[in-house]
N, C-alpha and C positions, 0 to 999 in steps of 0.2 A: 347538548348530551350526544348527540349524533357526531359532532366534529371531535368531540373526546374520543368516542370509540372508535373513528376513523383514525385519528393519531395513533392511538393505542395499537390498530391493527398494522398500520404502516410501520412503526417502529419493531413490532414482532417479526414481521417478514423481512425488514431491511437488515438487520443484524447477522442472520444466516446468508444471505445475497453477497454481504460483504465479505463475511468468512472465505466463500468460494472466489471471490476476485483477488485475494492477497496471493494465493501460489500462482496464479497466471501474471500477476506482476512481478513475482519474484524472480519467475522463469523467464521473462520478458528481459527484466535487469540483466541477469546473468548472462543472457544471449548477447545482449548489446555490449557487455563489458569486454568480452571476448576480441573485439574488434573496436572499441573505442578509442578514441584519439583525444584525450583530455588532459589537462594540467595535472601534475601531481596533487595539487590541492582538490581539485574537482573529483580525482578519482577516489581520494581518501574519502571526501564527503559523501560521493554514491555509495562506497563500500560502507560507510558507517550508517546511512540511512537504509540500506538494505539490511543491515544487520537488525538496526531498530525494528525496521517492519516485519522482519521475521520473530523477533523476540515478543511484540507486541501482539502479533496472530497468536502466537504460541500461547499467550497469557489470555486470550480471548478479548483484547482491545482492539477490536477489528477497525474502529473509525481512524484510531492512532497509526495503525499499521497501514492503511490505504493513504492516509496523509503523507507519511515518510515516504512509502514507496512512489507516490504521486512527485513529491519533490525531487527524488533520484532519477525518475524518468524524466523530468523536466529538464534536469541537468546533462541528461544522455540525449535528448531530444526526441525521445520516443512516446 
């Protein structure tokens, strides 16, 4: 029972924490895009992932947002 309560508590605090993480990641991606030297394909993929991240964030799907933004950041090397 204690483990269940701990898991529920962690889930409750994790979602808002992820919500605040997304805008910072989007800002980092935007800044990196200004000077990024990527192939046309990679640039298009980063921009697509950035858009997906923002859409998911606005819809309240913060884990999906974080995942998409993390992939974009990996391509950018940030």
